[in-house]
N, C-alpha and C positions, 0 to 999 in steps of 0.2 A: 302319488302316495302322500297321505296327510302328514303335515308337520309333526303332530303328536306321535304318529306311528314311527317316523324316523327317529325321534327323541327316544322313544321306548326301545326300539330295535338296537340302537347304538348303546344304550344303557345295559340291555340284556347281554350284548356281546361282551362289554367290558366286565360285567359282573361274573360271567362264566370264566374269563381269563384270569381275573384277580381272585376267583373263588370266594366271592362274597354275595350276599343276598342283594338283589337290586335296591331294596329299600335302605340299604346302608350307603348307597352312593347318591350324593346330592349333586345338583348342577355344578356347584363350586368345588366339589371334591377334587383335590390335587392328587394326581396319579402317583407321584413319587412319595410325597410327604404323608398323604392320608391313606392311600391304598397300597403302598409298598411296591409299586411298578418298578421293575428294573428294565434295562435296555432291551432284553430279549422279549419281555412282556410288552413293551411299547411296539416293537416290530410286529408282534403277534396281533396287537390291537389294530394297527394299520392294515395288516394283511386281512384280518377278519372283516373289517369294514369294507375294504376293496372287494372282497369276494361276495359279501352279502348284497352290496348295492351295485356290483359290476361297474366299478369306477376304478380309476387309477389316480392315486394321490402321490405326488413326488415325495421321496424320503426326506428332502429338505424341509417339508412341512412338519415332520415328526417333532422337532423341538417346540412347535407351537401347540401341539396336542397335549397340553399339560392338565386339562380339566375336562370333565364331561362336556360342559358347555362349549369349550373350544373345539373339541372333537366333533361335536354335533354341527357346529357352524362350518367347519372345514368340509365335513361330509356333505352338507347342503350346498356349499359353494360348488363342489365338484359334481354333484347330482344335477345342478342347474345347467352344467356344461354338457351333460350327457344327452344322447338322443331321447326324446320323450317316450318313444314306443317301447323301450326296454324296461322290464320290470325286475324287482329284486328277487333273488333266489330264496327259496324257503326250504 
């Protein structure tokens, strides 16, 4: 999967959860301060990323997932550990 596709997929997931247009979410958007993410939404983001990319991200990574960029980086980190023949769900 191309890097740009991963970035866009994660952004689309977050936009759907926070009910904002993806164009309103920048790489530096802070989930709590800028997007109004609460703890339940944060868990929903984690779960959505895991389902979409068929990866498992430990919940102790959740505090590090504070911006779009951070979430993308963590997603890519766990994708790199995944078996290469598995593709994301659509």
